[in-house]
FISENU-852379 format. One record per residue: residue number from 1; x, y, z of N, C-alpha, C, CB in turn. Coordinates in Angstrom, 1 decimal. Glycine has a CB too. Example, Ala and Ser with C-alpha at 12.3 -4.5 7.8 and 13.67 -1.06 7.14 Angstrom:
# residues 2
(1; (13.2; -5.7; 7.8); (12.3; -4.5; 7.8); (13.2; -3.3; 7.8); (11.3; -4.5; 9.0))
(2; (12.8; -2.2; 7.1); (13.7; -1.1; 7.1); (12.9; 0.0; 7.9); (14.1; -0.6; 5.7))
This chain:
# residues 181
(1; (-6.3; 40.5; 8.0); (-6.5; 39.1; 8.6); (-6.8; 39.2; 10.0); (-5.2; 38.3; 8.3))
(2; (-7.7; 40.0; 10.4); (-8.1; 40.1; 11.8); (-9.2; 39.1; 12.1); (-8.6; 41.5; 12.2))
(3; (-9.2; 38.6; 13.4); (-10.3; 37.6; 13.7); (-9.9; 36.2; 13.5); (-11.5; 37.9; 13.0))
(4; (-10.7; 35.3; 14.1); (-10.4; 33.9; 14.1); (-10.8; 33.3; 12.7); (-11.1; 33.1; 15.2))
(5; (-9.8; 33.2; 11.8); (-10.1; 32.6; 10.5); (-9.5; 31.2; 10.5); (-9.5; 33.5; 9.4))
(6; (-10.1; 30.3; 9.7); (-9.6; 29.0; 9.6); (-9.3; 28.8; 8.1); (-10.6; 27.9; 10.1))
(7; (-8.0; 28.7; 7.8); (-7.5; 28.6; 6.4); (-7.0; 27.2; 6.2); (-6.4; 29.7; 6.1))
(8; (-7.5; 26.6; 5.1); (-7.2; 25.2; 4.8); (-6.2; 25.2; 3.7); (-8.4; 24.3; 4.5))
(9; (-5.1; 24.3; 3.8); (-4.2; 23.9; 2.7); (-4.5; 22.5; 2.4); (-2.7; 24.2; 3.1))
(10; (-4.9; 22.2; 1.2); (-5.2; 20.8; 0.8); (-4.4; 20.5; -0.5); (-6.7; 20.6; 0.6))
(11; (-4.6; 19.3; -1.0); (-4.0; 18.8; -2.2); (-3.5; 17.4; -2.0); (-2.8; 19.7; -2.6))
(12; (-2.7; 16.9; -3.0); (-2.2; 15.6; -2.9); (-1.0; 15.5; -1.9); (-1.8; 15.1; -4.3))
(13; (-0.6; 14.3; -1.6); (0.6; 14.2; -0.7); (1.8; 14.5; -1.5); (0.7; 12.7; -0.2))
(14; (2.8; 15.0; -0.7); (4.1; 15.4; -1.3); (4.1; 16.6; -2.2); (4.6; 14.2; -2.1))
(15; (3.1; 17.5; -2.0); (3.0; 18.7; -2.8); (3.5; 20.0; -2.1); (1.6; 18.9; -3.3))
(16; (4.1; 19.8; -0.9); (4.7; 21.0; -0.2); (3.8; 21.7; 0.8); (5.1; 22.0; -1.2))
(17; (2.7; 21.0; 1.1); (1.8; 21.7; 2.1); (2.4; 21.8; 3.5); (0.5; 20.8; 2.3))
(18; (3.1; 20.7; 3.9); (3.7; 20.8; 5.3); (4.8; 21.8; 5.4); (4.2; 19.4; 5.6))
(19; (5.6; 21.9; 4.3); (6.7; 22.9; 4.3); (6.1; 24.3; 4.4); (7.5; 22.8; 3.0))
(20; (5.0; 24.5; 3.7); (4.3; 25.8; 3.7); (3.8; 26.1; 5.1); (3.2; 25.9; 2.7))
(21; (3.2; 25.1; 5.7); (2.6; 25.2; 7.1); (3.7; 25.5; 8.1); (1.9; 23.9; 7.5))
(22; (4.9; 24.9; 7.9); (6.0; 25.2; 8.8); (6.5; 26.6; 8.6); (7.2; 24.2; 8.5))
(23; (6.5; 27.1; 7.4); (6.9; 28.5; 7.1); (5.9; 29.5; 7.7); (7.0; 28.8; 5.6))
(24; (4.6; 29.1; 7.7); (3.6; 30.0; 8.3); (3.8; 30.0; 9.8); (2.1; 29.5; 7.9))
(25; (4.1; 28.9; 10.4); (4.3; 28.8; 11.8); (5.5; 29.6; 12.2); (4.5; 27.3; 12.3))
(26; (6.6; 29.5; 11.4); (7.8; 30.3; 11.7); (7.6; 31.8; 11.5); (8.9; 29.8; 10.7))
(27; (6.6; 32.2; 10.7); (6.3; 33.6; 10.5); (5.3; 34.1; 11.7); (5.6; 33.8; 9.2))
(28; (5.0; 33.2; 12.6); (4.2; 33.6; 13.7); (2.7; 33.3; 13.7); (4.4; 35.0; 13.9))
(29; (2.3; 32.5; 12.7); (0.9; 32.2; 12.5); (0.6; 30.9; 13.2); (0.5; 32.1; 11.0))
(30; (-0.6; 30.8; 13.7); (-1.1; 29.5; 14.3); (-1.3; 28.5; 13.2); (-2.4; 29.8; 15.2))
(31; (-0.9; 27.3; 13.5); (-1.1; 26.2; 12.5); (-1.6; 24.9; 13.2); (0.2; 25.9; 11.8))
(32; (-2.2; 24.1; 12.4); (-2.7; 22.8; 12.8); (-2.1; 21.7; 11.8); (-4.3; 22.8; 12.9))
(33; (-1.3; 20.8; 12.3); (-0.7; 19.8; 11.4); (-1.7; 18.8; 10.9); (0.4; 19.1; 12.2))
(34; (-1.2; 18.1; 9.8); (-2.0; 17.1; 9.2); (-2.4; 16.0; 10.2); (-1.3; 16.5; 8.0))
(35; (-3.6; 15.6; 10.2); (-4.1; 14.5; 11.1); (-3.5; 13.2; 10.7); (-5.6; 14.5; 11.1))
(36; (-3.5; 12.9; 9.4); (-3.2; 11.6; 8.8); (-1.8; 11.1; 9.3); (-3.2; 11.6; 7.4))
(37; (-0.8; 12.0; 9.2); (0.6; 11.6; 9.6); (0.6; 11.2; 11.1); (1.5; 12.7; 9.3))
(38; (0.0; 12.0; 11.9); (0.0; 11.8; 13.3); (-0.7; 10.4; 13.7); (-0.7; 12.9; 14.1))
(39; (-1.8; 10.2; 13.0); (-2.5; 8.9; 13.2); (-1.6; 7.7; 12.8); (-3.8; 8.9; 12.4))
(40; (-1.0; 7.9; 11.6); (-0.1; 6.8; 11.1); (1.0; 6.5; 12.1); (0.5; 7.2; 9.7))
(41; (1.7; 7.6; 12.6); (2.8; 7.4; 13.5); (2.3; 6.6; 14.8); (3.3; 8.8; 14.0))
(42; (1.2; 7.1; 15.3); (0.7; 6.4; 16.5); (0.3; 5.0; 16.3); (-0.5; 7.2; 17.1))
(43; (-0.4; 4.8; 15.2); (-0.9; 3.4; 14.8); (0.3; 2.5; 14.6); (-1.8; 3.4; 13.6))
(44; (1.4; 3.0; 13.9); (2.5; 2.2; 13.7); (3.2; 1.8; 15.0); (3.5; 2.9; 12.8))
(45; (3.2; 2.7; 15.9); (3.8; 2.5; 17.2); (3.2; 1.4; 18.0); (3.8; 3.8; 18.1))
(46; (1.9; 1.3; 17.9); (1.1; 0.2; 18.6); (0.7; -1.0; 17.7); (-0.1; 0.8; 19.3))
(47; (1.2; -1.0; 16.5); (0.8; -2.0; 15.5); (-0.7; -2.0; 15.4); (1.3; -3.4; 15.9))
(48; (-1.3; -0.8; 15.3); (-2.8; -0.6; 15.2); (-3.3; -0.9; 13.8); (-3.1; 0.7; 15.6))
(49; (-4.6; -1.0; 13.8); (-5.4; -1.3; 12.6); (-5.8; -0.1; 11.8); (-6.6; -2.1; 12.9))
(50; (-5.8; 1.1; 12.4); (-6.3; 2.3; 11.7); (-5.2; 2.9; 10.8); (-6.8; 3.3; 12.8))
(51; (-4.8; 2.2; 9.9); (-3.8; 2.6; 8.9); (-4.4; 2.5; 7.5); (-2.5; 1.8; 9.0))
(52; (-3.9; 3.4; 6.6); (-4.5; 3.4; 5.3); (-4.3; 2.1; 4.5); (-4.0; 4.6; 4.5))
(53; (-3.3; 1.4; 4.9); (-3.0; 0.1; 4.2); (-3.6; -1.1; 5.0); (-1.5; -0.1; 4.0))
(54; (-4.3; -0.8; 6.1); (-5.0; -1.9; 6.8); (-6.5; -1.7; 6.8); (-4.4; -2.0; 8.3))
(55; (-6.9; -0.6; 7.4); (-8.4; -0.4; 7.5); (-8.7; 1.1; 7.2); (-8.9; -0.7; 9.0))
(56; (-8.9; 1.4; 6.0); (-9.1; 2.7; 5.5); (-10.3; 3.4; 6.1); (-9.3; 2.8; 4.0))
(57; (-11.4; 2.7; 6.4); (-12.6; 3.3; 7.0); (-12.3; 3.7; 8.4); (-13.8; 2.3; 7.0))
(58; (-11.6; 2.9; 9.2); (-11.2; 3.3; 10.5); (-10.2; 4.4; 10.5); (-10.6; 2.1; 11.3))
(59; (-9.3; 4.4; 9.6); (-8.3; 5.5; 9.5); (-9.1; 6.8; 9.2); (-7.3; 5.2; 8.3))
(60; (-10.1; 6.8; 8.3); (-10.9; 8.0; 8.0); (-11.6; 8.5; 9.3); (-11.9; 7.7; 6.9))
(61; (-12.2; 7.6; 10.1); (-12.9; 8.0; 11.3); (-11.9; 8.7; 12.3); (-13.5; 6.7; 12.0))
(62; (-10.7; 8.2; 12.4); (-9.8; 8.8; 13.3); (-9.3; 10.2; 12.7); (-8.5; 8.0; 13.5))
(63; (-9.2; 10.3; 11.4); (-8.9; 11.6; 10.8); (-10.0; 12.6; 11.0); (-8.7; 11.4; 9.2))
(64; (-11.3; 12.1; 10.9); (-12.4; 13.0; 11.2); (-12.4; 13.5; 12.6); (-13.7; 12.3; 10.9))
(65; (-12.1; 12.6; 13.5); (-12.1; 13.0; 14.9); (-11.0; 14.1; 15.2); (-11.8; 11.8; 15.8))
(66; (-9.8; 13.9; 14.6); (-8.7; 14.8; 14.8); (-9.0; 16.1; 14.1); (-7.4; 14.2; 14.2))
(67; (-9.6; 16.1; 12.9); (-10.0; 17.4; 12.3); (-11.0; 18.2; 13.1); (-10.5; 17.1; 10.8))
(68; (-12.0; 17.5; 13.6); (-13.0; 18.1; 14.5); (-12.3; 18.7; 15.7); (-14.1; 17.1; 14.9))
(69; (-11.4; 18.0; 16.3); (-10.7; 18.5; 17.5); (-9.9; 19.8; 17.1); (-9.8; 17.4; 18.1))
(70; (-9.2; 19.7; 16.0); (-8.4; 20.8; 15.6); (-9.2; 22.1; 15.3); (-7.6; 20.5; 14.3))
(71; (-10.4; 21.8; 14.6); (-11.3; 22.9; 14.3); (-11.8; 23.6; 15.6); (-12.5; 22.4; 13.5))
(72; (-12.2; 22.8; 16.6); (-12.6; 23.3; 17.9); (-11.5; 24.1; 18.6); (-13.2; 22.2; 18.7))
(73; (-10.3; 23.5; 18.5); (-9.1; 24.1; 19.1); (-8.8; 25.5; 18.6); (-8.0; 23.2; 19.0))
(74; (-9.3; 25.8; 17.4); (-9.0; 27.2; 16.9); (-10.0; 28.2; 17.3); (-9.1; 27.1; 15.3))
(75; (-11.0; 27.8; 18.1); (-12.0; 28.8; 18.6); (-11.5; 30.0; 19.2); (-12.9; 28.1; 19.6))
(76; (-10.5; 30.0; 20.1); (-10.1; 31.2; 20.8); (-8.9; 31.9; 20.1); (-9.7; 30.8; 22.1))
(77; (-8.6; 31.5; 18.9); (-7.5; 32.1; 18.2); (-7.7; 33.6; 17.9); (-7.2; 31.4; 16.9))
(78; (-6.7; 34.4; 18.2); (-6.8; 35.8; 18.0); (-6.6; 36.2; 16.5); (-5.7; 36.6; 18.8))
(79; (-6.1; 35.3; 15.7); (-5.8; 35.6; 14.3); (-6.1; 34.3; 13.5); (-4.4; 36.1; 14.0))
(80; (-5.6; 34.3; 12.3); (-5.9; 33.1; 11.4); (-5.2; 31.8; 12.0); (-5.5; 33.4; 10.0))
(81; (-5.8; 30.7; 11.7); (-5.2; 29.4; 12.0); (-5.1; 28.7; 10.6); (-6.0; 28.6; 13.1))
(82; (-4.0; 28.2; 10.3); (-3.8; 27.5; 9.0); (-3.8; 26.0; 9.3); (-2.4; 27.9; 8.4))
(83; (-4.6; 25.3; 8.5); (-4.8; 23.8; 8.7); (-4.2; 23.1; 7.5); (-6.3; 23.5; 8.8))
(84; (-3.4; 22.0; 7.9); (-2.9; 21.1; 6.8); (-4.0; 20.1; 6.7); (-1.5; 20.4; 7.3))
(85; (-5.0; 20.4; 5.8); (-6.2; 19.6; 5.5); (-7.3; 20.0; 6.4); (-5.9; 18.1; 5.6))
(86; (-8.5; 19.6; 6.0); (-9.7; 19.9; 6.8); (-10.7; 18.8; 6.7); (-10.4; 21.2; 6.3))
(87; (-11.9; 18.9; 7.3); (-12.9; 17.9; 7.4); (-13.3; 17.4; 6.0); (-14.1; 18.4; 8.1))
(88; (-13.4; 18.3; 5.0); (-13.8; 17.8; 3.6); (-12.7; 16.8; 3.0); (-14.0; 19.0; 2.7))
(89; (-11.5; 16.9; 3.5); (-10.5; 16.0; 3.1); (-10.8; 14.5; 3.4); (-9.1; 16.3; 3.7))
(90; (-11.6; 14.3; 4.5); (-12.0; 13.0; 4.9); (-13.0; 12.5; 3.8); (-12.6; 13.0; 6.3))
(91; (-13.9; 13.3; 3.4); (-14.8; 12.9; 2.3); (-14.0; 12.6; 1.0); (-15.8; 14.1; 2.0))
(92; (-13.1; 13.4; 0.7); (-12.3; 13.2; -0.5); (-11.5; 11.9; -0.4); (-11.3; 14.4; -0.7))
(93; (-11.0; 11.6; 0.8); (-10.2; 10.4; 1.0); (-11.1; 9.2; 0.8); (-9.6; 10.4; 2.4))
(94; (-12.2; 9.2; 1.4); (-13.2; 8.0; 1.3); (-13.6; 7.8; -0.2); (-14.4; 8.2; 2.2))
(95; (-13.8; 8.9; -0.8); (-14.2; 8.8; -2.3); (-13.1; 8.3; -3.1); (-14.6; 10.2; -2.8))
(96; (-11.9; 8.8; -2.8); (-10.7; 8.3; -3.5); (-10.5; 6.8; -3.3); (-9.4; 9.0; -3.0))
(97; (-10.8; 6.3; -2.1); (-10.7; 4.9; -1.8); (-11.8; 4.0; -2.3); (-10.5; 4.7; -0.3))
(98; (-12.9; 4.6; -2.9); (-14.0; 3.9; -3.3); (-14.9; 3.4; -2.2); (-13.6; 2.7; -4.2))
(99; (-14.8; 4.1; -1.0); (-15.6; 3.7; 0.1); (-16.8; 4.6; 0.3); (-14.7; 3.8; 1.4))
(100; (-17.9; 4.1; 0.8); (-19.0; 5.0; 1.0); (-18.7; 6.1; 2.0); (-20.2; 4.2; 1.5))
(101; (-19.3; 7.2; 1.8); (-19.1; 8.3; 2.8); (-20.3; 8.3; 3.7); (-19.1; 9.7; 2.0))
(102; (-20.1; 7.9; 5.0); (-21.2; 7.8; 6.0); (-21.8; 9.2; 6.1); (-20.6; 7.3; 7.3))
(103; (-23.1; 9.1; 6.5); (-23.9; 10.4; 6.6); (-23.3; 11.3; 7.6); (-25.3; 10.0; 7.1))
(104; (-22.7; 10.8; 8.7); (-22.1; 11.7; 9.7); (-20.9; 12.4; 9.2); (-21.8; 10.9; 11.0))
(105; (-20.2; 11.8; 8.3); (-19.0; 12.4; 7.7); (-19.4; 13.5; 6.7); (-18.1; 11.4; 7.0))
(106; (-20.4; 13.2; 5.9); (-21.0; 14.2; 5.0); (-21.5; 15.4; 5.8); (-22.1; 13.5; 4.1))
(107; (-22.2; 15.1; 6.8); (-22.8; 16.2; 7.6); (-21.7; 17.1; 8.3); (-23.7; 15.6; 8.8))
(108; (-20.7; 16.4; 8.8); (-19.5; 17.2; 9.4); (-18.9; 18.1; 8.3); (-18.5; 16.2; 9.9))
(109; (-18.7; 17.6; 7.1); (-18.1; 18.4; 6.1); (-19.0; 19.6; 5.7); (-17.8; 17.5; 4.8))
(110; (-20.3; 19.4; 5.8); (-21.2; 20.5; 5.5); (-21.3; 21.5; 6.6); (-22.6; 19.9; 5.2))
(111; (-21.3; 21.0; 7.8); (-21.5; 21.9; 9.0); (-20.3; 22.5; 9.6); (-22.2; 21.1; 10.0))
(112; (-19.1; 21.8; 9.6); (-17.9; 22.4; 10.1); (-17.2; 23.2; 9.1); (-16.9; 21.2; 10.6))
(113; (-17.2; 24.5; 9.3); (-16.8; 25.4; 8.2); (-15.4; 26.0; 8.4); (-17.8; 26.5; 8.0))
(114; (-14.8; 26.3; 7.3); (-13.5; 27.0; 7.2); (-13.7; 28.2; 6.4); (-12.4; 26.1; 6.6))
(115; (-12.7; 29.0; 6.2); (-12.8; 30.2; 5.3); (-13.2; 29.6; 3.9); (-11.4; 31.0; 5.2))
(116; (-14.0; 30.4; 3.2); (-14.5; 29.9; 1.9); (-13.4; 29.7; 0.9); (-15.5; 30.9; 1.4))
(117; (-12.3; 30.4; 1.0); (-11.2; 30.2; 0.1); (-10.2; 29.2; 0.6); (-10.5; 31.6; -0.2))
(118; (-10.0; 28.1; -0.1); (-9.1; 27.1; 0.3); (-7.9; 27.0; -0.7); (-9.9; 25.7; 0.3))
(119; (-6.7; 26.9; -0.1); (-5.5; 26.8; -0.9); (-5.3; 25.3; -1.3); (-4.3; 27.4; -0.2))
(120; (-5.1; 25.0; -2.6); (-4.9; 23.7; -3.0); (-3.5; 23.6; -3.7); (-6.0; 23.2; -4.0))
(121; (-2.7; 22.6; -3.2); (-1.3; 22.4; -3.7); (-1.4; 21.4; -4.9); (-0.4; 22.0; -2.6))
(122; (-1.0; 21.8; -6.0); (-1.0; 20.9; -7.2); (0.1; 19.8; -7.0); (-0.8; 21.6; -8.5))
(123; (-0.1; 18.7; -7.7); (1.0; 17.7; -7.7); (2.2; 18.3; -8.3); (0.5; 16.4; -8.6))
(124; (3.3; 18.0; -7.6); (4.6; 18.5; -8.0); (5.7; 17.4; -8.0); (5.0; 19.7; -7.0))
(125; (5.8; 16.7; -9.1); (6.7; 15.6; -9.2); (8.1; 15.8; -8.7); (6.7; 15.1; -10.6))
(126; (8.6; 17.0; -8.9); (10.0; 17.3; -8.6); (10.3; 17.3; -7.1); (10.4; 18.7; -9.1))
(127; (9.2; 17.5; -6.3); (9.4; 17.5; -4.8); (8.8; 16.3; -4.1); (8.9; 18.8; -4.2))
(128; (8.0; 15.6; -4.9); (7.3; 14.4; -4.4); (8.3; 13.4; -3.8); (6.3; 13.8; -5.4))
(129; (7.9; 12.8; -2.7); (8.8; 11.7; -2.2); (7.9; 10.8; -1.2); (10.0; 12.3; -1.4))
(130; (8.4; 9.6; -1.1); (7.7; 8.6; -0.2); (8.6; 8.5; 1.0); (7.5; 7.3; -0.9))
(131; (7.9; 8.1; 2.1); (8.6; 7.8; 3.4); (7.8; 6.7; 4.2); (8.9; 9.1; 4.2))
(132; (8.2; 6.5; 5.4); (7.5; 5.5; 6.2); (6.1; 5.7; 6.4); (8.2; 5.3; 7.5))
(133; (5.7; 7.0; 6.4); (4.3; 7.4; 6.6); (3.5; 7.7; 5.3); (4.2; 8.6; 7.5))
(134; (4.3; 8.1; 4.3); (3.7; 8.4; 3.0); (4.1; 7.3; 2.0); (4.1; 9.8; 2.4))
(135; (3.2; 6.4; 1.8); (3.4; 5.2; 1.0); (2.8; 5.4; -0.4); (3.0; 3.9; 1.6))
(136; (2.0; 6.4; -0.6); (1.3; 6.7; -1.9); (2.4; 6.9; -3.0); (0.3; 7.8; -1.8))
(137; (2.1; 6.5; -4.2); (2.9; 6.8; -5.3); (2.4; 8.1; -6.0); (3.0; 5.6; -6.3))
(138; (3.1; 8.5; -7.0); (2.8; 9.7; -7.7); (1.4; 9.7; -8.3); (3.8; 10.1; -8.7))
(139; (1.0; 8.5; -8.8); (-0.3; 8.4; -9.4); (-1.4; 8.6; -8.4); (-0.5; 7.0; -10.1))
(140; (-1.2; 8.0; -7.2); (-2.2; 8.2; -6.1); (-2.2; 9.7; -5.7); (-1.9; 7.3; -4.9))
(141; (-1.0; 10.3; -5.7); (-1.0; 11.7; -5.3); (-1.8; 12.6; -6.3); (0.5; 12.3; -5.4))
(142; (-1.7; 12.2; -7.6); (-2.6; 12.9; -8.6); (-4.0; 12.7; -8.4); (-2.2; 12.5; -10.0))
(143; (-4.4; 11.4; -8.1); (-5.8; 11.1; -7.8); (-6.3; 11.8; -6.6); (-6.0; 9.6; -7.8))
(144; (-5.4; 11.9; -5.6); (-5.8; 12.6; -4.3); (-6.1; 14.1; -4.6); (-4.7; 12.5; -3.3))
(145; (-5.2; 14.7; -5.4); (-5.4; 16.1; -5.8); (-6.8; 16.2; -6.5); (-4.3; 16.6; -6.7))
(146; (-7.0; 15.3; -7.4); (-8.3; 15.4; -8.2); (-9.5; 15.2; -7.2); (-8.3; 14.3; -9.2))
(147; (-9.4; 14.3; -6.3); (-10.5; 14.1; -5.3); (-10.7; 15.4; -4.5); (-10.2; 12.9; -4.4))
(148; (-9.7; 16.0; -4.0); (-9.9; 17.3; -3.3); (-10.4; 18.4; -4.1); (-8.5; 17.7; -2.6))
(149; (-9.9; 18.4; -5.4); (-10.4; 19.5; -6.3); (-11.9; 19.3; -6.6); (-9.6; 19.4; -7.6))
(150; (-12.4; 18.1; -6.5); (-13.8; 17.9; -6.7); (-14.6; 18.1; -5.4); (-14.1; 16.5; -7.3))
(151; (-14.0; 17.7; -4.3); (-14.7; 17.6; -3.0); (-15.0; 19.0; -2.4); (-14.0; 16.8; -2.0))
(152; (-14.0; 19.9; -2.3); (-14.1; 21.2; -1.7); (-15.2; 22.1; -2.4); (-12.8; 21.9; -1.7))
(153; (-15.2; 22.2; -3.7); (-16.2; 23.0; -4.3); (-17.7; 22.5; -4.0); (-16.0; 23.1; -5.8))
(154; (-17.8; 21.2; -3.9); (-19.1; 20.6; -3.6); (-19.6; 21.1; -2.3); (-19.0; 19.0; -3.6))
(155; (-18.7; 21.4; -1.4); (-19.2; 22.0; -0.1); (-19.1; 23.5; 0.0); (-18.3; 21.4; 1.0))
(156; (-19.0; 24.1; -1.2); (-19.1; 25.6; -1.3); (-17.8; 26.4; -1.1); (-20.1; 26.0; -0.2))
(157; (-16.7; 25.7; -1.3); (-15.4; 26.4; -1.1); (-14.9; 26.8; -2.5); (-14.4; 25.5; -0.4))
(158; (-14.1; 27.9; -2.5); (-13.4; 28.3; -3.7); (-12.0; 27.9; -3.6); (-13.6; 29.9; -3.8))
(159; (-11.5; 27.2; -4.6); (-10.1; 26.7; -4.6); (-9.2; 27.8; -5.2); (-10.0; 25.4; -5.3))
(160; (-8.0; 28.0; -4.5); (-7.0; 28.8; -5.0); (-5.7; 28.0; -5.1); (-6.7; 30.1; -4.1))
(161; (-5.3; 27.8; -6.3); (-4.1; 26.9; -6.5); (-2.8; 27.6; -6.1); (-4.0; 26.4; -8.0))
(162; (-2.0; 26.9; -5.3); (-0.7; 27.4; -4.9); (0.2; 27.3; -6.1); (-0.2; 26.7; -3.7))
(163; (1.1; 28.3; -6.2); (2.1; 28.2; -7.3); (3.2; 27.2; -6.9); (2.8; 29.6; -7.5))
(164; (3.7; 26.6; -8.0); (4.9; 25.7; -7.8); (6.1; 26.6; -7.7); (5.0; 24.5; -8.9))
(165; (6.4; 27.0; -6.5); (7.5; 27.9; -6.3); (8.1; 27.6; -4.9); (6.9; 29.4; -6.3))
(166; (9.3; 28.2; -4.7); (9.9; 28.0; -3.4); (9.0; 28.4; -2.2); (11.2; 28.9; -3.3))
(167; (9.3; 27.8; -1.1); (8.4; 28.0; 0.1); (8.2; 29.5; 0.4); (9.0; 27.3; 1.3))
(168; (9.2; 30.3; 0.4); (9.1; 31.7; 0.7); (8.1; 32.4; -0.3); (10.4; 32.4; 0.6))
(169; (8.1; 32.0; -1.6); (7.2; 32.6; -2.5); (5.8; 32.1; -2.3); (7.6; 32.3; -4.0))
(170; (5.6; 30.9; -1.9); (4.3; 30.4; -1.6); (3.7; 31.1; -0.4); (4.3; 28.8; -1.3))
(171; (4.6; 31.3; 0.6); (4.2; 32.0; 1.8); (3.7; 33.4; 1.5); (5.3; 32.0; 2.9))
(172; (4.5; 34.1; 0.7); (4.1; 35.5; 0.3); (2.8; 35.4; -0.5); (5.2; 36.1; -0.5))
(173; (2.6; 34.4; -1.3); (1.4; 34.3; -2.1); (0.2; 34.1; -1.2); (1.5; 33.1; -3.1))
(174; (0.3; 33.2; -0.3); (-0.9; 33.0; 0.7); (-1.2; 34.2; 1.4); (-0.5; 31.8; 1.6))
(175; (-0.2; 34.9; 2.0); (-0.5; 36.1; 2.8); (-1.0; 37.2; 2.0); (0.8; 36.5; 3.6))
(176; (-0.5; 37.4; 0.8); (-1.0; 38.5; -0.1); (-2.5; 38.2; -0.5); (-0.1; 38.6; -1.3))
(177; (-2.7; 36.9; -0.8); (-4.1; 36.5; -1.2); (-5.1; 36.8; -0.1); (-4.1; 35.1; -1.6))
(178; (-4.7; 36.4; 1.1); (-5.6; 36.6; 2.3); (-5.8; 38.1; 2.6); (-5.1; 35.9; 3.5))
(179; (-4.7; 38.9; 2.5); (-4.8; 40.3; 2.7); (-5.8; 41.0; 1.7); (-3.4; 41.0; 2.7))
(180; (-5.7; 40.5; 0.5); (-6.6; 41.1; -0.6); (-8.0; 40.7; -0.4); (-6.0; 40.7; -1.9))
(181; (-8.3; 39.6; 0.4); (-9.7; 39.1; 0.5); (-10.6; 40.0; 1.3); (-9.6; 37.7; 1.1))
């Protein structure tokens, strides 16, 4: 795992991506948190409009901006950087919402590249939960997973499904998979 690699973790909400990202960080790997949660927190603080339950298109634009910033921020990394979602997630989100995907978003998903192998977390009802930022229900989590499972291959990525296992096992799986690549 030498060199600046950009590894994406995607999937539906509440499937353990953030816990895995935290474990990767604790193990000394560079990480980039999910854009959506940060945007929701900030928008809630200012009673903003860019929230998934207010203006989904504006929310998507802010997600795209944050994903582009995170991608650029990984330029000087000495090793891999693990991302909680990537630019193609914005396309998947818009598709899930039944909104048109603007040409600039499609172009960004095509041009801004990550490692070809993307880890996707399956829906995991036993750990799924809602909170002030995650208002989706389990059905929407499933539809989000499906949207990402369709979106990433469309942009040339190979999906690797994460096992439904404790965080330490998921961490070992990711690191072993990347070492074998």
